[in-house]
Backbone as a chain_set.jsonl record, in Angstrom:
{"seq": "MIARLDRDAADLAAALDWLLAQGRRVEVADMCWSLWLYHWLRVVAAGLGDEQRARRFGADALRLAGERHDRWAAAIALTGLCWLNAAVDRFADEEATFEDMMAAARWSQDPL", "coords": {"N": [[108.064, 60.358, 16.358], [110.608, 59.339, 17.118], [111.838, 58.784, 14.624], [111.974, 61.363, 13.556], [113.658, 62.687, 15.404], [115.897, 61.101, 15.033], [116.632, 61.906, 12.457], [117.355, 64.481, 13.046], [119.469, 64.232, 14.77], [122.255, 64.805, 14.413], [122.201, 67.593, 14.203], [121.154, 68.248, 16.712], [123.233, 67.311, 18.355], [125.28, 69.025, 17.501], [124.209, 71.453, 18.349], [124.247, 71.06, 21.137], [127.024, 70.829, 21.527], [127.783, 73.433, 20.765], [126.429, 74.985, 22.682], [127.737, 74.048, 24.989], [130.333, 74.984, 24.469], [129.854, 77.685, 24.683], [129.423, 77.961, 27.322], [126.906, 77.715, 28.409], [125.372, 76.409, 30.627], [122.857, 75.83, 31.863], [121.072, 75.641, 29.74], [122.239, 73.466, 28.407], [121.93, 71.409, 30.306], [119.115, 71.394, 30.486], [118.443, 70.697, 27.851], [119.658, 68.184, 27.608], [118.192, 66.818, 29.546], [115.687, 66.983, 28.394], [116.031, 65.296, 26.245], [116.318, 62.741, 27.245], [114.386, 60.694, 27.134], [114.282, 60.057, 24.426], [116.911, 59.02, 24.02], [116.775, 56.88, 25.784], [114.76, 55.316, 24.629], [116.023, 54.695, 22.187], [118.312, 53.299, 23.027], [117.347, 51.229, 24.746], [114.742, 50.25, 23.865], [114.961, 50.048, 21.052], [117.54, 49.289, 20.686], [119.404, 50.678, 19.275], [120.58, 52.976, 20.07], [122.832, 55.665, 20.926], [124.718, 55.283, 23.282], [127.191, 56.17, 24.275], [127.394, 58.781, 23.269], [125.229, 60.013, 24.586], [126.103, 59.636, 27.22], [128.475, 61.136, 27.15], [127.507, 63.76, 26.715], [126.02, 64.081, 29.075], [128.057, 63.88, 31.015], [129.628, 66.069, 30.249], [127.822, 68.168, 30.705], [127.574, 67.91, 33.477], [130.227, 68.417, 34.286], [130.534, 71.081, 33.411], [128.541, 72.327, 34.929], [129.659, 71.967, 37.448], [132.004, 73.515, 37.203], [130.874, 76.009, 37.091], [129.688, 76.174, 39.496], [126.979, 75.53, 39.749], [124.466, 74.188, 41.22], [121.871, 73.346, 40.639], [121.855, 72.79, 37.844], [123.724, 70.741, 37.941], [122.3, 68.844, 39.403], [120.283, 68.165, 37.576], [121.831, 67.11, 35.471], [123.034, 64.907, 36.76], [120.759, 63.39, 37.341], [119.927, 62.728, 34.766], [122.138, 61.144, 33.976], [121.868, 59.025, 35.76], [119.391, 57.954, 34.964], [120.15, 57.101, 32.455], [122.033, 55.144, 33.171], [120.282, 53.344, 34.395], [118.726, 52.659, 32.203], [120.441, 51.155, 30.624], [121.101, 49.14, 32.256], [123.294, 49.47, 33.967], [124.737, 49.307, 36.762], [126.799, 48.501, 38.388], [129.589, 49.807, 40.015], [128.539, 52.366, 39.908], [127.463, 53.508, 42.076], [128.296, 55.833, 43.415], [127.57, 57.878, 41.648], [124.795, 57.639, 41.766], [124.363, 58.212, 44.5], [125.306, 60.848, 44.552], [123.384, 62.003, 42.889], [121.073, 61.624, 44.441], [121.716, 63.202, 46.67], [121.803, 65.699, 45.424], [119.134, 65.896, 44.641], [117.866, 65.985, 47.126], [118.958, 68.388, 48.05], [117.856, 70.193, 46.207], [115.215, 70.012, 46.825], [113.306, 68.923, 45.195], [110.225, 67.557, 44.482], [109.905, 65.388, 42.775]], "CA": [[108.983, 61.163, 17.138], [111.951, 58.773, 17.048], [112.39, 58.993, 13.276], [112.284, 62.796, 13.4], [114.85, 62.969, 16.192], [117.019, 60.445, 14.36], [117.052, 62.78, 11.354], [117.908, 65.711, 13.605], [120.458, 63.908, 15.799], [123.513, 65.538, 14.198], [121.941, 68.995, 14.545], [121.026, 68.325, 18.167], [124.585, 67.169, 18.909], [125.996, 70.268, 17.21], [123.662, 72.481, 19.233], [124.784, 70.812, 22.476], [128.44, 71.202, 21.504], [127.867, 74.887, 20.725], [126.025, 75.479, 24.003], [128.833, 73.753, 25.919], [131.437, 75.908, 24.172], [129.447, 79.021, 25.128], [129.275, 77.951, 28.774], [125.476, 77.862, 28.724], [125.151, 75.175, 31.359], [121.452, 75.55, 32.129], [120.479, 75.177, 28.481], [122.767, 72.121, 28.151], [121.255, 70.484, 31.219], [117.713, 71.295, 30.082], [118.35, 69.973, 26.586], [119.963, 66.778, 27.898], [117.05, 66.267, 30.256], [114.594, 66.856, 27.427], [116.33, 64.228, 25.291], [116.578, 61.459, 27.886], [113.47, 59.662, 26.668], [114.755, 59.658, 23.095], [118.066, 58.131, 24.173], [116.327, 55.648, 26.435], [114.075, 54.509, 23.624], [116.987, 54.211, 21.2], [119.218, 52.319, 23.647], [116.65, 50.093, 25.336], [113.666, 49.685, 23.052], [115.381, 49.72, 19.69], [118.903, 48.769, 20.683], [120.176, 51.411, 18.266], [120.971, 54.265, 20.631], [124.24, 56.024, 21.047], [124.924, 55.445, 24.727], [128.394, 56.956, 24.552], [127.085, 60.197, 23.027], [124.384, 60.457, 25.687], [126.95, 59.684, 28.412], [129.405, 62.255, 27.001], [126.788, 65.014, 26.956], [125.71, 64.148, 30.499], [129.299, 64.172, 31.742], [130.008, 67.448, 29.933], [126.896, 69.042, 31.42], [127.933, 67.838, 34.89], [131.498, 69.124, 34.444], [130.291, 72.504, 33.243], [127.79, 72.766, 36.109], [130.629, 72.052, 38.543], [132.874, 74.674, 36.974], [130.086, 77.224, 37.338], [129.09, 76.028, 40.833], [125.539, 75.556, 39.538], [123.983, 72.938, 41.798], [120.644, 72.925, 39.959], [122.248, 72.145, 36.588], [124.375, 69.481, 38.311], [121.245, 67.898, 39.791], [119.629, 67.705, 36.347], [122.785, 66.258, 34.748], [123.158, 63.645, 37.504], [119.521, 62.631, 37.149], [120.001, 62.164, 33.42], [123.118, 60.059, 33.958], [121.306, 57.879, 36.484], [118.397, 57.342, 34.081], [120.893, 56.384, 31.417], [122.557, 53.923, 33.794], [119.161, 52.423, 34.577], [118.267, 52.197, 30.886], [121.363, 50.168, 30.059], [121.381, 48.177, 33.312], [124.681, 49.698, 34.392], [124.681, 49.689, 38.163], [128.083, 48.214, 39.017], [130.513, 50.933, 40.101], [127.828, 53.632, 39.682], [126.819, 53.895, 43.326], [128.638, 57.225, 43.739], [126.738, 58.743, 40.81], [123.451, 57.594, 42.33], [124.37, 58.949, 45.771], [125.41, 62.272, 44.21], [122.082, 62.419, 42.372], [120.145, 61.695, 45.569], [122.082, 64.392, 47.455], [121.377, 66.865, 44.644], [117.671, 65.944, 44.705], [117.513, 66.468, 48.47], [119.315, 69.795, 48.103], [116.932, 70.99, 45.383], [113.887, 69.815, 47.37], [112.424, 68.593, 44.093], [109.365, 66.453, 44.934], [109.959, 64.263, 41.871]], "C": [[110.418, 60.647, 16.984], [112.584, 59.033, 15.687], [112.784, 60.45, 13.069], [113.554, 63.153, 14.171], [116.083, 62.292, 15.599], [117.549, 61.319, 13.224], [117.763, 64.026, 11.867], [119.048, 65.476, 14.593], [121.758, 64.69, 15.631], [123.345, 67.016, 14.552], [121.813, 69.189, 16.053], [122.398, 68.229, 18.837], [125.396, 68.44, 18.681], [125.513, 71.397, 18.116], [124.192, 72.311, 20.657], [126.265, 71.187, 22.551], [128.606, 72.715, 21.544], [127.513, 75.476, 22.089], [127.117, 75.235, 25.041], [129.993, 74.725, 25.722], [131.135, 77.327, 24.649], [129.274, 79.107, 26.645], [127.831, 78.071, 29.242], [124.964, 76.584, 29.382], [123.679, 74.846, 31.595], [120.78, 75.022, 30.869], [120.945, 73.76, 28.137], [122.036, 71.109, 29.027], [119.791, 70.303, 30.825], [117.559, 70.471, 28.806], [118.637, 68.483, 26.804], [118.787, 66.119, 28.61], [115.892, 66.039, 29.289], [114.792, 65.675, 26.48], [116.471, 62.852, 25.929], [115.659, 60.364, 27.359], [113.874, 59.149, 25.287], [115.911, 58.669, 23.219], [117.665, 56.815, 24.825], [115.64, 54.74, 25.421], [115.049, 53.923, 22.611], [117.864, 53.112, 21.793], [118.461, 51.066, 24.07], [115.658, 49.461, 24.366], [114.167, 49.236, 21.69], [116.787, 49.131, 19.643], [119.806, 49.498, 19.705], [120.735, 52.721, 18.8], [122.468, 54.46, 20.69], [124.514, 56.337, 22.517], [126.109, 56.34, 25.016], [128.162, 58.444, 24.323], [126.253, 60.75, 24.179], [125.216, 60.604, 26.964], [127.93, 60.864, 28.355], [128.707, 63.589, 27.273], [126.43, 65.167, 28.432], [126.929, 64.509, 31.327], [129.761, 65.604, 31.487], [129.118, 68.445, 30.669], [127.234, 69.074, 32.909], [129.234, 68.592, 35.158], [131.291, 70.638, 34.39], [129.516, 73.07, 34.435], [128.728, 72.916, 37.302], [131.549, 73.251, 38.416], [132.165, 75.979, 37.321], [129.439, 77.229, 38.729], [127.574, 76.136, 40.772], [124.959, 74.223, 39.994], [122.715, 72.443, 41.113], [120.975, 72.198, 38.662], [122.929, 70.807, 36.874], [123.337, 68.427, 38.683], [120.555, 67.325, 38.558], [120.542, 66.756, 35.59], [122.936, 64.905, 35.44], [121.921, 62.773, 37.344], [119.518, 61.978, 35.773], [120.973, 61.004, 33.33], [122.582, 58.821, 34.68], [120.222, 57.189, 35.667], [119.083, 56.553, 32.982], [121.454, 55.084, 31.978], [121.453, 52.889, 33.982], [118.732, 51.826, 33.235], [119.15, 51.091, 30.325], [121.806, 49.142, 31.106], [122.829, 48.257, 33.776], [124.671, 50.219, 35.829], [126.014, 49.458, 38.878], [128.976, 49.447, 38.919], [129.856, 52.28, 39.829], [127.137, 54.125, 40.951], [127.089, 55.358, 43.671], [127.795, 58.2, 42.923], [125.32, 58.796, 41.358], [123.377, 58.389, 43.624], [124.477, 60.454, 45.529], [124.078, 62.808, 43.707], [121.08, 62.564, 43.51], [120.44, 62.919, 46.438], [121.633, 65.662, 46.739], [119.853, 67.015, 44.693], [117.217, 66.455, 46.071], [117.81, 67.956, 48.584], [118.286, 70.655, 47.372], [115.504, 70.962, 45.917], [112.849, 69.563, 46.257], [111.556, 67.405, 44.515], [109.368, 65.25, 43.999], [111.114, 63.39, 42.23]], "O": [[111.337, 61.431, 16.746], [113.737, 59.456, 15.607], [113.82, 60.734, 12.468], [114.426, 63.845, 13.646], [117.184, 62.84, 15.655], [118.759, 61.456, 13.049], [118.658, 64.559, 11.211], [119.544, 66.429, 15.194], [122.306, 65.188, 16.615], [124.245, 67.622, 15.133], [122.305, 70.175, 16.604], [122.691, 68.974, 19.773], [126.119, 68.883, 19.573], [126.313, 72.201, 18.594], [124.547, 73.291, 21.312], [126.706, 71.792, 23.528], [129.46, 73.231, 22.265], [128.211, 76.358, 22.591], [127.396, 76.099, 25.872], [130.564, 75.227, 26.69], [132.049, 78.083, 24.978], [129.014, 80.18, 27.189], [127.579, 78.492, 30.371], [124.233, 75.797, 28.781], [123.299, 73.677, 31.529], [120.006, 74.066, 30.927], [120.165, 72.948, 27.641], [121.579, 70.074, 28.542], [119.282, 69.182, 30.829], [116.651, 69.646, 28.698], [117.946, 67.626, 26.254], [118.431, 64.981, 28.302], [115.203, 65.022, 29.362], [113.819, 65.118, 25.971], [116.723, 61.878, 25.219], [116.097, 59.231, 27.156], [113.811, 57.95, 25.019], [115.894, 57.606, 22.598], [118.168, 55.756, 24.451], [115.91, 53.541, 25.366], [114.906, 52.765, 22.219], [118.13, 52.106, 21.135], [118.899, 49.954, 23.777], [115.736, 48.265, 24.085], [113.822, 48.147, 21.231], [117.17, 48.531, 18.638], [120.866, 48.987, 19.342], [121.311, 53.498, 18.038], [123.251, 53.525, 20.522], [124.537, 57.496, 22.932], [126.043, 57.185, 25.909], [128.662, 59.278, 25.078], [126.539, 61.832, 24.691], [125.059, 61.576, 27.703], [128.19, 61.512, 29.369], [129.245, 64.445, 27.975], [126.525, 66.264, 28.981], [126.851, 65.341, 32.231], [130.234, 66.277, 32.403], [129.603, 69.448, 31.194], [127.189, 70.132, 33.536], [129.336, 69.323, 36.142], [131.813, 71.377, 35.225], [129.808, 74.173, 34.896], [128.615, 73.868, 38.074], [131.841, 73.926, 39.403], [132.789, 76.932, 37.787], [128.734, 78.17, 39.091], [126.954, 76.757, 41.635], [124.96, 73.248, 39.244], [122.504, 71.234, 41.016], [120.445, 71.119, 38.4], [122.734, 69.843, 36.134], [123.475, 67.258, 38.323], [120.275, 66.127, 38.504], [120.094, 65.712, 35.116], [122.962, 63.869, 34.775], [122.028, 61.553, 37.224], [119.15, 60.812, 35.633], [120.682, 59.994, 32.69], [122.823, 57.695, 34.246], [120.138, 55.961, 35.673], [118.643, 55.461, 32.623], [121.363, 54.039, 31.334], [121.666, 51.697, 33.755], [118.416, 50.64, 33.144], [118.667, 50.195, 29.633], [122.748, 48.38, 30.889], [123.498, 47.238, 33.951], [124.605, 51.425, 36.065], [126.323, 50.137, 39.857], [129.096, 50.053, 37.854], [130.557, 53.251, 39.545], [126.323, 55.048, 40.904], [126.199, 56.049, 44.167], [127.355, 59.227, 43.439], [124.709, 59.863, 41.411], [122.436, 59.155, 43.829], [123.825, 61.245, 46.21], [123.681, 63.923, 44.046], [120.316, 63.53, 43.541], [119.517, 63.596, 46.889], [121.14, 66.594, 47.374], [119.341, 68.131, 44.776], [116.293, 67.263, 46.161], [117.015, 68.708, 49.147], [117.893, 71.715, 47.859], [114.673, 71.779, 45.52], [111.684, 69.941, 46.373], [112.088, 66.353, 44.869], [108.884, 64.184, 44.38], [111.342, 62.37, 41.581]]}, "num_chains": 1, "name": "protein.A"}
């Protein structure tokens, strides 16, 4: 799985950029959520991940969700960013992101 996604990473990034440009926030959030395990494995397990790319896509998805007032997409983007923070042991100065994610989870009533 990792090798295949590594080969397709540029295409995946291009697809995310295109979706962002089209304002398709739900698809961006879903795609970012779907890719979290890949990024986690690359960053944590292999030490070869592109944390900044993952962080940029998460931030872009969150920004776009905010512009569209889409709380569900924002909840997904915040969850992805918090998983990324956990994966790279980045907790200092990230309390607000975690609190925002928890508020979004409570709002969505998602049992996960």
